[in-house]
C-alpha atoms as one frame of an Amber mdcrd trajectory, in Angstrom:
protein
 -10.773   0.429  10.972  -7.237  -1.592  10.237  -7.196  -4.043   7.866  -4.249
  -6.319   6.780  -2.869  -9.068   4.504  -0.067 -11.173   4.105   1.490 -13.722
   1.446   4.508 -15.500   1.498   6.886 -15.515  -1.504   9.901 -17.569  -2.431
  11.286 -13.931  -3.505  14.053 -12.494  -1.082  13.961  -8.979   0.849  16.066
  -8.270  -1.980  13.907  -9.070  -5.113  10.488  -7.790  -2.930  11.781  -4.070
  -2.131  12.120  -2.697  -5.306   8.353  -4.094  -6.050   7.255  -1.792  -3.010
   9.121   1.347  -3.723  10.063   2.174  -7.328   7.232   3.875  -9.009   7.264
   2.114 -12.234   7.090  -1.225 -10.646   4.131  -0.151  -8.325   1.205   0.097
 -10.451   1.949  -3.576 -12.040   0.665  -5.182  -8.662  -0.910  -2.106  -6.911
  -3.740  -2.230 -10.402  -5.942   0.376  -9.175  -3.166   2.674  -9.344  -3.238
   4.748 -12.141   0.106   7.001 -11.361   2.602   6.950  -8.688   5.062   9.802
  -8.386   7.515  11.013  -5.469   6.958  14.732  -5.082  10.094  15.034  -3.254
  13.814  15.277  -4.208  15.832  11.645  -3.680  17.169  10.199  -1.822  13.928
   8.941  -0.580  13.253   8.414   3.075  11.131   9.221   6.055   9.560  12.358
   5.629   9.688  12.137   1.483   6.076  12.982  -0.130   4.631  11.011  -3.493
   1.318  11.947  -4.994  -0.763   8.611  -6.356  -3.821   8.482  -8.286  -6.176
   5.567  -7.327  -9.290   4.481  -9.187 -11.724   2.752  -7.052 -15.320   2.513
  -7.215 -15.436   4.293 -10.674 -14.114   7.459  -9.044 -10.336   9.108  -9.573
  -9.012   9.240  -5.604  -5.716  11.998  -5.597  -3.777  11.486  -2.873  -0.704
  12.808  -1.476   1.102  10.956   1.569   4.407  10.929   3.316   6.656   8.384
   4.158   6.578   7.696   7.758   9.006   4.901   7.929  11.174   3.557   5.045
  14.222   0.572   6.092  15.132  -0.849   3.029  14.496  -4.712   2.859  12.181
  -4.449   5.953   9.547  -1.821   5.670   7.414   1.302   4.223   5.152   2.962
   5.859   2.725   6.320   5.068   0.311   8.653   6.639  -2.440  10.744   3.725
  -1.471  14.406   4.206  -4.386  14.794   1.308  -6.951  12.985  -0.324 -10.476
  12.029   0.449 -10.443   9.954   2.826  -9.790  11.405   7.165  -7.052   9.500
   7.897  -5.095   6.303   5.876  -1.744   5.322   7.161  -0.747   2.377   5.359
   2.630  -0.022   5.679   4.594  -2.213   3.710   6.463  -5.143   5.498   9.040
  -7.517   4.390  10.540 -10.206   6.325  12.847 -13.308   5.704  11.351 -16.699
   6.346  13.147 -19.834   5.251  11.778 -20.390   1.853  12.053 -15.980   0.649
   9.804 -13.165   2.308   6.293 -12.940   3.883   4.827  -9.657   2.886   2.000
  -7.695   4.480  -0.009  -5.242   3.390  -1.694  -3.103   6.357  -4.064   0.194
   5.873  -5.859   1.809   8.795  -8.445   3.799   7.444 -11.164   6.363   8.381
 -14.024   6.686   5.206 -15.399  10.438   5.310 -18.413  10.605   7.101 -17.889
  10.191  10.540 -19.992   7.138  12.359 -22.045   6.597   8.725 -18.200   6.067
   7.248 -17.887   3.770  10.288 -20.657   1.951   9.547 -19.563   1.508   5.857
 -15.992  -0.151   6.780 -17.886  -2.506   9.363 -20.844  -3.412   6.631 -18.558
  -4.277   4.003 -16.620  -1.828   2.585 -13.381  -3.193   5.028 -13.992  -6.625
   3.471 -13.692  -5.249  -0.336 -10.554  -3.583   0.732  -9.213  -7.034   2.391
 -10.241  -8.539  -0.874  -8.340  -6.002  -2.792  -5.063  -6.262  -0.716  -5.220
  -9.801  -1.130  -5.569  -9.400  -4.756  -2.704  -7.233  -4.966  -0.343  -9.562
  -2.973  -1.072 -11.910  -5.306   0.140 -10.066  -8.104   3.224  -8.974  -5.880
   3.953 -12.321  -5.546   4.013 -13.535  -9.156   6.044 -10.360 -10.421   8.333
 -10.872  -7.511   9.073 -14.701  -8.320   8.998 -13.958 -12.041
């Protein structure tokens, strides 16, 4: 299931970008994260890897990702290589708009359990993820405009 949310901010793409890719900045707006660390050496870009621990629904999820796209001030995309879900592809985009930037968070995921996991997404888990993306974007906007 693909879930996408966007928000506009008065901040420029150059001000938003570090909030999306710097380990010390990401947990300030991605509030479910307990940690985010690159596991490959800089410079970072396509093929780089990172690990994050996310507390969701009371359980700690340990996830390893590989960066699939990195266009500075525009796009940060990554795919799950190890974790509790069969699929989690994410794209974080920044687009310039006349008054600043539009930031879009997109997540394409599958829950474990096959048909049962797809039913959970359709019956409400997907809405909960969408709500969380909205809350993250509000926090990101607040940080970018500070």
